[in-house]
C-alpha positions, 0 to 999 in steps of 0.5 A, a space after each residue: 475541483 481537485 477534492 471532487 476528483 480525489 473523492 470520485 477516485 477514492 469511491 471508484 477504488 473502493 468499489 472497483 475490482 482490478 486485477 494484476 495484469 499478469 498475476 490474476 490476483 484481486 486488487 487488495 486495496 479494494 478488498 482489504 476487509 475480505 476474509 483471508 479465506 477468500 484471498 488467493 494469496 497465502 497471508 502467512 508470516 513474511 520471511 526471506 527466501 531461504 535467507 535471500 531477499 525476494 526479487 521484484 521487477 523494476 515497476 514494482 520497485 519504483 511504485 514502492 519507492 513512490 509510496 515511501 516518497 509520499 510518506 517521507 514528504 508528509 513526515 518532513 514538511 516542517 510544519 504542523 499537519 492539518 486534517 487536510 494533510 492527513 487526508 491527502 497523504 491517505 489518498 496519495 498512499 491509496 492511489 499509489 497502492 492501486 497503481 502498483 497493483 494495476 501495473 503488477 506483472 509479477 508471478 510465482 513465489 516472489 509475487 506471493 511474498 510481495 502480497 504478504 508484505 502488501 496486504 497489511 500495508 493496505 489495512 494500515 492505510 485503511 486505518 489511516 482513513 479511520 483516524 480521529 484527528 491529526 495525532 492519531 493520523 500521525 501515529 498511523 503514519 508511523 506504523 505505515 512507515 515501519 511497514 514501508 521500511 520492511 520492504 527493503 529488508 525483504 525485497 530487491 531488484 
């Protein structure tokens, strides 16, 4: 039953077009493969805000830490991973990203900087779904972890 629910949720996520509640931006998890020209966010190189970290709200920060926890649990299970484990971590990450986007209330330059960090992460989670086998999925998770670790270098409450 859980598998069916996850499959239905994943299908809904792929075809849904949610918005940040206050920011009015597209749900990038649902539209990650669109051309950058169609996005309303500058996807240039992520940089600090004149040497300082960008400010995020507590909801966004909690959602990012949730994503980090999902990947940490996957990486520290102490067992050999199965293809089911890889599918589950991808689904959990995708759900976590969509939750973060749906709860987003940020605006302005901080919000745009967050999307500059987030958009590549969404693509990386999408690549995890396309992996062929556990070794490729584990390699994809290492790339995702690297992106998630960047959050702490560029953002703070």
